[in-house]
N, C-alpha and C positions, 0 to 999 in steps of 0.2 A: 569791903565790897558790899554794896547793897543788893538786895534781891533783884531789883530792877536792872542793875548793871549786869548781874549774872544772867538774867533772862535775855538781855540784849545780846550778850556775847554768845550765848547758846543759839539764839536765833540767827546771828551772823554766821556761825559755824554750820548750821543746818542749811542755810541758803547757799553757802559755798559748796557744801557736799552735793546739793541739788544741781548747782551750776556745773560742777565737775562730772557728775554722773549722767546728766541728761543727754548729752550728745551720743554717748555710747549706748545708753539704754534705748534711745529712739532709733538708732541705726539697727540695732539687733531686733527691736520690735518690728520694724518695717520689713526687714529681710525675713524674719520668722513668719510673718503673715503671708508674704509673697511665696515663700517656699511651701508653706502649708497649703495655700490655694493651688499651687502647681502640683503638689503631691496628691491632693484630693482629686484634681481634675484627671491626672494620669494614673491614679491608683497605685502609685509607687510609694510604699510606706517604709522608706529606709531612713532610720534616724541619723545616720552618719552624714547624709546629704545636708540636712538642716544644720547639723553641728558645724560642718566645714563652712557652709555659707555664712553662718553667724560669726564664726571665728574670722573669716576673711573680711566681713563687714566691720568687725571691731578693730582689726588691725588697720584697715583703710581709714576708718574714722579717726583713730589715734594718730595716724600719719598726717591727716589733714588738719585736725584741730588740736593736736597735742601741744604744740608750741604755745597756742593761746591759753590752753588750760593750765599748763605749767607756769606761765607768766602770771595768771590770776592767782594761783596758789602761792607763788612766791610773794606777790604783792600783799596778799592777805596775811601771810605769816609775818612778813616784815612789819605791817601795820599793827598786828597783834603784839609783837615784841615791843614795839614803840609805845603801846598803850599800857604796858605792864605797870609802870610807876603810877599811872592814873588809876588803874584798877586796884592796886594794893592800898594806895594812900587815899 
């Protein structure tokens, strides 16, 4: 395996990690900002409210896009296993 091939595979893995994590992180970020603004406006500083809201947002996001994310992960893994002979030889 050449260094270029290794770097390409690492880049593909990092892109897949970004693709898999982005929807969850964006949902939690948006909910966190909204809850933070609401807590600042009402001066209610209860950390459990933000935690529960973020947890619900994460579960809802997983329910909506989980099938897509799992399909992409399975396709990536299958392609990686099929490329093993090329990577070794």
